[in-house]
C-alpha positions in Angstrom: 0.0 0.0 0.0 1.4 3.4 -1.0 2.1 6.1 1.7 -0.7 8.7 2.2 0.0 12.0 0.5 0.8 14.7 3.0 -1.0 17.9 2.1 1.3 21.1 2.5 0.1 23.3 5.3 -1.1 26.6 4.1 1.0 29.6 5.1 -0.6 32.2 7.4 0.0 35.8 7.8 1.9 34.9 11.0 4.2 32.3 9.3 4.8 34.5 6.4 5.9 37.5 8.7 8.2 35.0 10.5 9.7 33.9 7.2 10.4 37.4 6.2 11.4 38.6 9.5 8.9 41.5 9.5 5.7 42.3 11.5 2.2 41.0 10.6 1.3 44.6 10.1 3.9 44.9 7.3 2.5 41.8 5.6 -1.0 43.1 5.8 0.0 46.6 4.6 1.5 44.9 1.4 -2.1 43.9 0.6 -4.2 46.5 2.1 -2.1 49.7 2.2 0.7 49.3 -0.3 1.5 53.0 0.0 3.0 52.3 3.4 5.8 50.1 2.1 8.6 50.6 -0.2 8.2 49.0 -3.8 11.0 46.7 -3.0 9.6 45.5 0.3 6.2 45.0 -1.1 7.6 42.9 -4.0 9.5 40.8 -1.6 6.4 40.2 0.6 4.3 39.2 -2.4 6.9 37.0 -3.9 7.5 35.1 -0.6 3.7 34.8 -0.3 3.4 33.2 -3.7 6.4 30.8 -2.9 4.8 29.7 0.5 1.3 29.5 -0.9 -0.2 32.3 1.1 -3.5 33.3 -0.4 -3.7 36.8 1.1 -5.8 38.2 3.9 -9.2 36.6 4.4 -11.8 39.0 2.8 -14.5 37.7 5.1 -12.4 38.3 8.3 -11.4 41.7 7.0 -14.9 42.8 6.2 -16.0 41.7 9.9 -13.1 43.7 11.2 -13.6 46.8 9.2 -17.4 46.6 8.8 -16.8 47.4 5.0 -17.7 44.9 2.2 -16.0 46.9 -0.5 -18.9 46.6 -2.8 -21.9 48.4 -4.0 -25.3 46.6 -4.4 -27.5 47.1 -7.5 -31.1 46.3 -6.9 -33.2 45.7 -10.0 -36.6 43.9 -9.8 -35.9 42.0 -12.9 -34.3 38.7 -13.9 -30.6 39.0 -13.9 -30.3 38.7 -17.6 -32.3 41.9 -17.9 -29.2 43.9 -17.0 -27.4 42.4 -19.8 -30.2 42.5 -22.5 -32.0 45.9 -22.2 -30.0 48.6 -23.8 -31.0 51.3 -21.2 -30.2 49.0 -18.5 -26.9 48.2 -19.9 -26.0 51.9 -20.2 -26.9 52.4 -16.5 -24.9 49.3 -15.5 -21.9 50.5 -17.4 -22.1 53.9 -15.8 -22.4 52.6 -12.3 -19.4 50.1 -12.9 -17.2 53.1 -14.1 -18.0 54.8 -10.7 -17.1 51.7 -8.8 -13.9 51.4 -10.8 -12.9 54.9 -10.0 -13.5 54.2 -6.3 -11.7 50.8 -6.2 -14.8 48.9 -5.2 -16.9 46.0 -6.6 -20.4 45.8 -7.9 -22.9 43.2 -6.6 -26.0 42.6 -8.6 -29.1 41.8 -6.6 -31.8 40.7 -8.8 -35.4 40.2 -7.7 -37.5 38.6 -10.3 -40.9 40.4 -10.8 -43.7 38.9 -8.8 -41.6 37.3 -6.2 -41.7 38.4 -2.6 -38.6 36.7 -1.3 -36.2 39.3 -0.1 -33.5 37.1 1.1 -31.1 38.2 -1.6 -31.2 41.7 -0.2 -30.5 40.5 3.3 -27.6 38.3 2.1 -25.9 40.9 0.1 -22.6 41.9 1.5 -22.5 45.6 0.3 -21.7 48.8 1.7 -24.9 50.6 0.1 -27.5 50.1 -2.5 -28.3 51.7 -5.8 -32.0 50.9 -6.6 -32.8 50.9 -10.2 -36.4 51.7 -11.2 -38.6 49.8 -9.0 -42.3 50.2 -7.9 -42.9 52.1 -4.7 -44.7 49.0 -3.1 -41.8 46.6 -4.0 -40.9 44.5 -0.8 -37.2 44.4 -2.0 -37.1 48.2 -1.7 -38.5 48.0 1.7 -35.8 45.5 2.6 -33.1 47.8 1.2 -34.4 50.8 3.1 -34.5 48.7 6.3 -30.8 48.1 6.2 -28.5 50.7 7.8 -26.5 51.5 4.7 -26.8 54.5 2.2 -29.2 54.2 -0.7 -29.5 56.0 -4.0 -32.5 55.5 -6.2 -32.3 55.7 -10.1 -35.4 56.9 -11.7 -38.2 55.6 -9.4 -39.6 55.8 -6.8 -39.4 59.2 -5.4 -39.0 58.8 -1.6 -38.5 61.8 0.7 -35.0 61.8 2.2 -33.4 59.4 -0.2 -30.8 60.4 -2.8 -32.2 60.1 -6.4 -31.0 60.5 -10.0 -33.1 60.6 -13.1 -34.6 63.0 -15.7 -37.6 65.4 -15.4 -40.0 62.8 -17.0 -43.0 65.2 -17.2 -41.0 67.9 -18.9 -39.4 65.6 -21.3 -42.5 63.9 -22.6 -44.4 67.1 -22.6 -41.9 68.3 -25.3 -42.8 65.2 -27.3 -46.5 65.7 -26.8 -46.1 69.4 -28.1 -44.2 68.3 -31.0 -47.1 65.9 -32.0 -49.7 68.3 -31.2 -47.9 70.9 -33.4 -48.0 68.3 -36.3 -51.7 68.1 -35.9 -52.2 64.7 -34.2 -55.3 64.3 -32.1 -56.1 60.6 -32.7 -53.4 59.0 -30.6 -52.7 55.8 -28.7 -50.1 55.0 -26.1 -47.9 51.9 -25.4 -46.6 51.8 -21.9 -44.4 49.8 -19.7 -45.8 48.0 -16.7 -47.6 50.0 -14.2 -47.7 47.7 -11.3 -46.3 44.4 -9.8 -49.3 42.5 -11.0 -49.2 41.2 -14.7 -51.4 43.1 -17.0 -51.1 43.0 -20.7 -54.3 45.0 -21.8 -55.9 48.3 -22.2 -55.3 50.5 -19.2 -58.2 52.2 -17.3 -57.9 55.8 -16.0 -57.9 54.4 -12.5 -55.0 52.2 -13.2 -53.1 55.1 -14.8 -53.8 57.3 -11.7 -52.7 54.7 -9.1 -49.7 53.1 -11.0 -46.9 52.1 -8.5 -44.3 52.8 -11.2 -44.1 56.5 -10.9 -42.1 57.1 -14.1 -44.8 55.6 -16.2 -47.5 57.3 -14.2 -45.8 60.7 -14.5 -45.4 60.3 -18.2 -49.0 59.4 -18.8 -50.1 62.3 -16.6 -48.0 64.7 -18.7 -49.5 63.3 -21.9 -53.0 63.7 -20.6 -52.3 67.3 -19.6 -50.8 68.2 -22.9 -53.5 66.6 -25.1 -56.3 67.7 -22.9 -55.1 71.3 -23.4 -55.2 70.6 -27.1 -58.9 69.5 -26.9 -58.4 65.8 -26.7 -60.6 63.9 -24.1 -57.9 61.8 -22.4 -60.6 59.2 -21.4 -60.8 58.5 -25.2 -57.1 57.8 -25.7 -56.3 54.0 -25.7 -53.4 53.1 -23.6 -52.1 49.6 -23.7 -49.6 48.2 -21.0 -47.1 45.4 -21.3 -45.6 43.7 -18.3 -42.5 42.4 -20.1 -40.1 45.0 -21.8 -39.2 43.5 -25.1 -39.5 44.3 -28.9 -41.9 41.4 -29.4 -44.2 42.8 -26.7 -44.1 46.2 -28.1 -45.3 44.7 -31.4 -48.1 42.8 -29.7 -49.2 45.9 -27.9 -49.3 47.8 -31.2 -51.2 45.0 -32.7 -53.7 45.1 -29.9 -54.2 48.8 -30.0 -54.3 49.3 -33.7 -56.7 46.4 -34.2 -59.3 48.1 -31.8 -58.5 51.7 -32.9 -57.5 51.8 -36.6 -58.2 55.5 -36.6 -55.1 56.2 -34.7 -52.6 58.4 -36.4 -49.7 58.4 -33.9 -48.5 55.8 -31.4 -46.6 57.3 -28.5 -44.4 54.7 -26.7 -42.9 55.3 -23.3 -39.7 53.5 -24.2 -37.6 53.0 -27.4 -38.0 49.2 -27.0 -41.7 49.3 -27.2 -41.4 51.7 -30.2 -39.2 49.4 -32.0 -41.9 46.8 -31.7 -44.4 49.3 -32.9 -42.5 50.0 -36.0 -42.3 46.2 -36.7 -46.0 45.8 -36.4 -46.6 48.8 -38.7 -44.4 47.2 -41.3 -46.3 43.8 -40.8 -49.5 45.7 -41.5 -48.1 47.5 -44.5 -48.4 50.9 -42.8 -45.9 53.5 -43.9 -44.1 55.4 -41.1 -44.6 58.3 -40.9 -46.9 58.7 -43.9 -49.7 56.4 -42.4 -48.6 56.2 -38.8 -46.2 58.3 -36.6 -44.4 56.4 -34.0 -42.2 57.8 -31.1 -40.2 56.5 -28.2 -38.4 57.5 -25.1 -34.6 56.7 -24.1 -32.5 57.3 -27.2 -30.9 53.9 -27.5 -28.6 53.2 -30.3 -31.0 51.1 -32.4 -33.7 53.8 -32.2 -31.0 56.4 -33.3 -30.0 54.1 -36.2 -33.6 53.8 -37.4 -34.3 57.5 -37.1 -36.9 57.2 -34.3 -38.3 60.3 -32.9 -37.6 60.1 -29.3 -36.5 61.6 -26.0 -32.8 61.0 -25.4 -31.7 60.6 -21.9 -28.0 60.1 -20.8 -28.3 56.5 -19.4 -24.5 56.0 -18.9 -24.2 59.2 -16.9 -27.4 58.1 -14.9 -25.5 55.1 -13.6 -22.3 57.0 -13.0 -23.9 59.8 -11.2 -25.8 57.3 -8.9 -22.5 55.5 -8.1 -20.8 58.8 -7.3 -23.6 59.9 -5.0 -23.6 56.6 -3.1 -19.9 56.5 -2.6 -19.8 60.1 -1.5 -22.7 59.6 0.9 -20.6 59.9 4.0 -19.6 63.6 2.9 -23.4 64.7 2.8 -26.2 65.0 5.3 -29.0 66.3 3.3 -30.7 64.3 0.6 -29.5 65.2 -3.0 -31.5 64.9 -6.2 -29.7 65.0 -9.6 -31.9 65.9 -12.5 -30.4 64.8 -15.9 -30.9 66.8 -19.0 -32.9 65.3 -21.8 -33.1 66.0 -25.5 -36.1 65.7 -27.8 -34.8 64.2 -31.1 -36.9 64.7 -34.2 -36.3 61.7 -36.5 -38.0 60.3 -39.5 -40.8 58.4 -37.8 -43.0 61.5 -37.0 -44.9 63.7 -39.6 -48.3 65.4 -39.9 -51.3 63.0 -40.0 -53.1 62.4 -43.2 -56.8 63.2 -43.4 -59.1 60.3 -42.9 -59.8 60.1 -46.7 -56.1 59.8 -47.3 -55.3 57.5 -44.4 -55.0 53.8 -45.3 -54.8 51.1 -42.8 -53.5 47.6 -43.3 -55.0 44.3 -42.1 
C-alpha cells in the first residue's frame, strides 16, 4: 500500500511574517495599504507569499473587522439577464461600474424577479450601500433595502423623501414630445406603456390604473401626456393606452397589434420606451403601414438602435445616470441632506413623425 499523500500546510499571515522577519502589520500593508511600504519591500512580501502559498488576507475576516464589504449593491426587480439585455439597463450598469472602478470597489448585482416577494437576496448581500434601479414604490425588495443601515441611491423611481435620487424630469421631457405631435396636428393618438404595477397586466389601461400606478415614471409620463393633449382639446378618457408587463420588442409589437386592431383611426403611437417603439415599428411594417406617412411612432430613451432607425424620441444620458448614482452613493458619507440630480434630456426629431393624413387619405392595413 502506498504512503498517504501529505498535504502542504497553508501559510498564514503569521508564518509569512516570520519567514520574512517582518511584522504582521507589514505583511497586511502589502495587500491593504501598499503606499505604506517601499516598492522593493512590497515585492519581496508578495513574492514570498506566492512561494509559500499564502493566499492573502481573508476577505470575510477583513470585512467583519472593518465593517466594510468593499462593494456596491445594484437592486433591479428583474431577472438577472435583463441587466445584460435591455439597452438602457446596460448603459446604467456601465455607468455605475465606471463609478465603482474609479473608487476601487466592486459591484454586486441583486436581482429580484418580478412577482416574487422573497427578499433574502437583499438580506444576504454583503454590500456597503445600494443603488436601486427603477422599482415600484410598493416593492418588498425596496422596503428590505431601506430597512438596512446602509446608504441608498435611487435611479429613476420611486421618489422617496429623504433618499438620494438620480433621473430625468420625465414630465417636462415627454411634454416636449407631446407638443411636437400636437404641433404636427395629431389628435387621434394611442399610447404603449411599460408595466404600471407588480401584477401582470397586458391589456388596455383604465384611467384608475393610470392614476394609481406604482411605477411613478410611467404614471408621470401618462399624466403629462394627459395634460398636454387635454389642453389641445383631446378627451384623455378616449385615448387608448395599452400596457405590457415584459419589456421586449416582441411585446411592443403585440401591444401595437392590440391597439391598432381596436382603434384603426389612430394616427400616432406614443411609446414610453424605445424598446416598445421598435416593436410598434415592426408591427406597422407587418400591416403595410408606412411610417410616418400612415402612422407616426415615437419613443423614449434614445438607445442606439432607435437612433439608427431615425426614431423620434426623447434621449436621456443613461450611462451618466448610472455613473452619477454611483458617485452619489460613494460620497454619501460627505453629505447629510438628501440630494437629487436631475439629468438633461433632448427631444430628437427623427424620420418617424410627420403630420397625420386626413381620414380620406389614411390607409390602414389588415
